[in-house]
N, C-alpha and C positions, 0 to 999 in steps of 0.2 A: 300769485300762482305760477305764472309763467317762469317768474324768477326761480321758484323752487324747483319746478321741473328741470330748468337749465342746471341748477346747482347738482342735482341728482345725477344727471346725465354727465355731467363734467366729472363727477367722482367716480362713476362707473367706468368711464373712459381713462381715468387715471389708474383705476385699479386693474383693468384689463390685462396690461402686460404681466402684473404680479400673478394674478390669478392663472393666466394662461403659461406661467413659467414651467417648462418641462420637468424641472427638478421638484417643484411644489407638486405638480400633478403626480409623479411618481411616489413621493412621500405619501400622499393622500391614499392613492389606491394600495400602497404597501400596508398603511393603518387599517384600511377597510379590510384587507385579506386577512391581517392578523387578528382583527376583531371576529371575523367569520371563523377562523381557525380555532379561537378560544372557544366561541360558542359551539362548534362542532365536537370539540374535544370534551366539553362539559357534558353534552347531551350523550356522547358515546360512554363517558364513564359512568353517567346515571344509568344507561340502559346496561351496562356491563354489571353493576352491582345488582341490578333487578334480574338479571339472568342468572347470576350466582345464587342469589336467594331463591328464585323459584326452582333452579335444578337441586340445590341442596334439599329443599323441602320435598321435592317430588321423588328423589332419590332414596330418601330416608323414609318416605311414608307410603310409597305406592304397595310395598309388600303388606301394609296393614290391612288392605282389602282383600287379601288371601289368609286363610287359616288352615292349619293342618288337621285332618279329621282321620279317624279310623273307620273303615267300614266293616262292622263286626256282626256276625250272626248270634245274637245273644239269646240263650235259653233262659226264659223266666221261671226259673225253679220255684214250684209252689212251695217248697219247704221255707223260702225266704219271706213267704206272705201267709202267715198262720191264720187259718180261718175260725169263726165262731159258729153258732147255730145258725146265723143268718147269713153266712158267706164271709167274704174278705171285706173286712171293714176299711173305710178311708183312711183311718190312722194306721192300719197294718200296711197299706199302700205307701203311705208318705214315710214310714219309718223302715222300709225294706233296705236291705243291703246291696244298693245297685253297684257300688263300685266293686264288691266282690263278684257279680254276675258279669260286668264287663271285664274284670281281671282274669275270670276264667275263659271267657270268650277269646282275650287276647292270648292266653296260654294255648287254646286250641288252635289259633292262626299260626302260632309259632311252633306248633308240633311238640310243645313241652307236656308230656304225658304226667309226670309227676314232679311238678316243680318243687324246689327245695324252699324254705323259709326265706333265705337271701334272695333267691330268683323272684319270689312273689314280692318282696320288698322292692326290687329293682323294676319290676313289671309295673307296680304301682306309680313309681317315679315316671312313667310314660304316659300316665293318664291325667287328664286335668282334674282338679277337685270339683269341677263342676260337671263331670261325666254323667252324673245321675239325673239331671235336669230333663233331657229329652225323654228318658225311659220312664221316669216318674211321671212325667206330662202324658205320655202315651198310655200307661196303665190306668191312670185316673180317668182318662177320657174313654178307654174300653178295657174293663177288668177282665173281658173273657180272653185277653191276650196271655194271662197267667197260664203258666204250662205249656206255651208254644215257644218256638224258636223264631224270633223277630230280627230282621235286619234293621240296624241303627247306624247313622252317622255320629260319632262320637268325638268330642273334643281331645286333642292330643295335648300333652303338657307344654307349657310356654318353651322349656328347654328343647323339646323336640322340633317344635315350630321353628326355633332359632337354628337349630342344626341344619334343618332342610333348607332354610333361607341364606345360609352362610354366615350367620352371625356368630356361631360358635365355631372357633378354629380347631380343625380335627388334629393339627399337628401340635397342639398345646399337650404337654404331659398329663397323663391320666389322672393324676392326684389333683391337678389344678383344673380339670374340665369339669363342667356340670354333670356331664353324663360318662360314665365309664366305657371302656372299651366293649364290654358285653352287651350294654345298653346301645351304643352305636351300632354294633352289629345287628341287633334286633330291628332297629330303626331301618337300616339299609335293606334287610330282609323283607320287611313290611313294605317298604316304599318300592322296592323291586316287584313284588308280587302284586302291587296296586291295592293292597288292604290300606296302606297309608298315602293320603294324597291331600294336595292343597286345593281349597275350593273357595269360592266366593264367600267372603267374610260377613254373612248377614248379621252375625252377633254384634258386629261394630255398630249396627242401628238398632238393634232389638235388646241387647243387654244393658243393664244398670251398672252401678259402680261394683267393683270387684277388687280384691287385693292381688288376683291372679291376672296377668295381661291377656291371657287368651280368652278369658271369661269377662272382660271389661269392655263395656260399650258405651254408646252415646246417647242411648234411649232418655234417660232421665234429661240430659242436657238439651237434646233436641226439643223435647216437649217443654221444658223450662224457658228456653229461648223463645218458642213460639208464643206461650202465654205471656212473657213479658213484652214482645213486640206487639202483641194483639192489645194488651193494655196500653202501651205508647201510642199506637195508632187511635184507639177510641178515645183516648183523652187529650194527648199533645195536639193532634191534627185539629179537630174542632176549636178547642180553646186558643191555640195559636192563630189560626185563621180568623176567628172572631176577634181577637185582640189586635191584630194587624189591621183587620178592616176598619175597626173603630179608630185606631191612631191614624190612620191614613186618610179616612173619608169623614170622620164625625167629630173628632177631638179637637178642641180649640187649641191654638199654638200659643202656649204660655209656658211659665216656669215649670209647671207641675208635669205637663206632658214631655217637656224637655228632660226633666230628671227621670222620668220612666224610661225614655228612650236611651239615655247613658246607661241606666241600669241594665236595661235589655242587652245592649251591646257588651257592657261588661260581664254580665252572667255567661254570655257565650264563650268567654275566654277563662272562666274559673276553672281551676283544676278538678278533674272528676272526683277526687277523693273527697273534695268538700261536700259533694252532694250525697257521697256515702255517710258521711258524718251526720249530715242533716237529716238523711232517712233513718240512720240509727237513733237520733235523738227524738224525732217526731213520730214517725210511724211505729217503731217498735217500743220505744221507752215512754213515749206520752200515750199514743193510741193503743198500744198493747197488741199490735198485729203480731202473728207468728213470725219467728225467724226463719230465715232460708226459705220462705214462700216466694213464689213467683208473682204474687200480687205485690208485694213490697218492692221486689226488685224492679218490676213494671212502673210502680209510682216513682221510684228514685229515678230510672232512666226517663220518665216523663218530665221530671223537673229540669234534667239535663237537655233534652231534646226541645223544650218549648222555646228558648231563646232562638234557636236555629230555625225552627219553623217561623216564628214571627219575622224574623229578618229577611227570609227567603220570601215569605208572603208579601211583606212590605215592598220588596223590590220588585215582584212580579206585578202588583197593583201599580206601582209608579210607572211601569213600562207601558201600560195601557194608555194611548194618546188621549190627551184632554178632549180632543173634539168628540170623542165616543160620549163622554160624559155631558158634555154641552149639548150635544145633539138629542140624548135621551132628556135631558131636563129642559130643552127647547120645546120638545112636543108634550110636555105635561108630566113626565115621569116624576115620581118622588126620589128623594136620595136613596131611600131603601130599594125601590124598583131599580133604579139605575145600577146600584151595587150588585143585586142578585141576578138581574136579567142581562146586564152587560159587562161590568166590570170584572166580576168574579169567574163568569165563563172564559172570558178571553185572558185572564191571568191564570186559568187553570194549569197549562202546561208548566209554569213556573212555580205554582203551589204544588203540585205532585212531585217535581224534582226536588223541592225544598224538603218535602215530607220523606221521600225515600233517603235522601243524603241523612236526615235526622235519624231515620231508622237504621241505616248502616252505621252510623256513628254509635248508636245504642247498642246495637248487635255486637259490635268488636269490643265494648267496655268490660272491664274485669275489676278494677279499684273499687268502685262504689259498691259492687256486689260483695267484694270481700269484706267489706265493712259491715254489711248486714247478715253476715253468717252464711253465705250461699257457697261455702266450701265444705257443706256437710256430705258425709258419706251415705248417699242414697241409692239404695238397691232397686226399690219398686218405683215404676213410673206413677208420677203424681196424677191424682184423678181430678185434681181442681187447682185453681190459682192460690188456694189457702194451704196447700200441703208443701212439704219440703221439696226442694227442687234445686237445680243448679243450672249453669249456662255454659255454651261452648267455651267461651274464653277462660272461664274458670277451670272448666274440666281440662282444658289444655295445660292450665297451670298446675292443676293438681298432679296430672301425669307427667310433667315435667320434672316435678320434685321427687317422683318414685324412683326408688334404687334398682327395681326390676329392669333387667335388659329389654324385655319385651315392651315395656312401656316408652322406650325411645321411638319405636317405629308407630306406636299408637298416638304419640304425641304429634308426630309429623302428619300422620294420617288425619287426625282431629282437625290440624292446621289446614290441610287441603280441603277438607270439607267446609270450613269456616269460609275460606278463601272464595269456594265456588257459590256459597250464599252470596257473599259479598260482591262478587262478579255479576251475578244474576240480578241483584237489586240494582247495581249502577247501570247495567244493560237496559233493565226496564226504565230506568229514569231517562236515559238517552232516547230510548224508542218512544216514550210518551211525549218528551219534548219535541222530537222532530214530527211526530205524527199530529199534534195539536198546535204547535205554534204557528202564528200569522205573520207575514212580513208586511210592513206598514209603509 
C-alpha cells in the first residue's frame, strides 16, 4: 500500500511541471472560454428565434381581438314582419329581411335620402352577411320591439375591417381594391363620426364556423377541446396511474413485464398520425361511433396520452425513498396501504406534472384528429361529446388554408389563444410541483 502511494506521489510530482506550464494553462483557459462562448451563442440564437416567432404571431394576431362594428339606429319596420290573426309568428320573425333594415339604417347614417340601386349594392358590401343575427335574436327575445327604433352594434364586412386595420392599401388602384373609392369615403365618414368603431371581438369566442372571417369564431373549437381534454383526464389519468403503480409496486420482474415496459416506451414515441389511424379503424369503423365527435377525439388522444402518464407516474413513484415503504411495511401496513397512504401521496407532484404534460401534448395535437374527421364545418356549439365538433389546432389549420384575407389574423389570433392555454397549463404544472414536492 505504501509502495502504491509512493508511486502515485512520484507520478504527480513528475506531472506537476507539465500541468503548471503557463502555455498549457493558457490553452486550457482559452478552450474553456470558447466552449462558454459557443454555449452562449447557441442560447442567444434559440432565444432570438423564439422572440421572432412570438413577435410574428402577436403582431399578426392581436388585431383579431378587435372587430369593426356599426352603431346603427335600426327601425324594425312592421311591414317586414307580416302578422296573422294571433300576431307575429316565430317563422315571420326568423324570415324577416334584416339586411334590408340594416342597410336602410346605414343609408340614414350616411344621409343618403334616395340611394340608387348601385349605391344600395355598394352599401350591402359594407355589411357582414351575419348582420341579421343580433337583430333576429333581439326580436325573438322581445317581439314588442317590432315597430320601434332600436340601437344595435352590427358587424361590418371583413373588407371594411381590413381597411380600418390597414390590411388593405388605399394606394392600390380602385379596380384592384376590394372597396371602391366611394365605399372608402363612406367608411372614412362613418369612422370619423363614431358610427363605425373597433370593439373587443367577443365573437371570436362565441361564434362557430363561418365562411366570412368577421363572423368566424372559436366557440365550437373551445368546447370541443374542453370535452376532449375532459375525456383524456377521466380516462388516461386513472388508467395510467393504476398501470404505473402495478408495474412499479406489484408486477413480478420477468420477460412479460419487460416486454410491456419496452412497448410503453415505444408507444410514447409513435407518430401521432398512427393513433389517428387506430381511432379511425377501431372507434369509427368497428364500434360505429360518430365521426367528428369530441368523444372519439378524446378516446384517440387518451391512447396517445397513456404512455406519457405511465412513464411520468413510474418516475415519480421511483423517486419516493425506499425507506418510506420499508417503514410502512415494518409497522404492519399492507402493500396496498403503503401504496395509497404513503407512496402515491408523496409521488403526487410528479404525477400531476406528468398528467398536465400529457394534457398539454394532447391539446396541441391535430394530425390524429384530422384522421377522424374533426375538420367538419360546424356552426352550432356541440351540446354533448357525441355531436360534431372540432379542436383548437384543427381550427387553426382550417383557417390557415382559407383564402380570405381576414382569416390570416384569425389564424394568428387563434394561435395566441392556444399558446395562452398551453402556458397556463404548464405554469400550473410548475406551481403544483413546487407546492407539493418534498426534499429528501
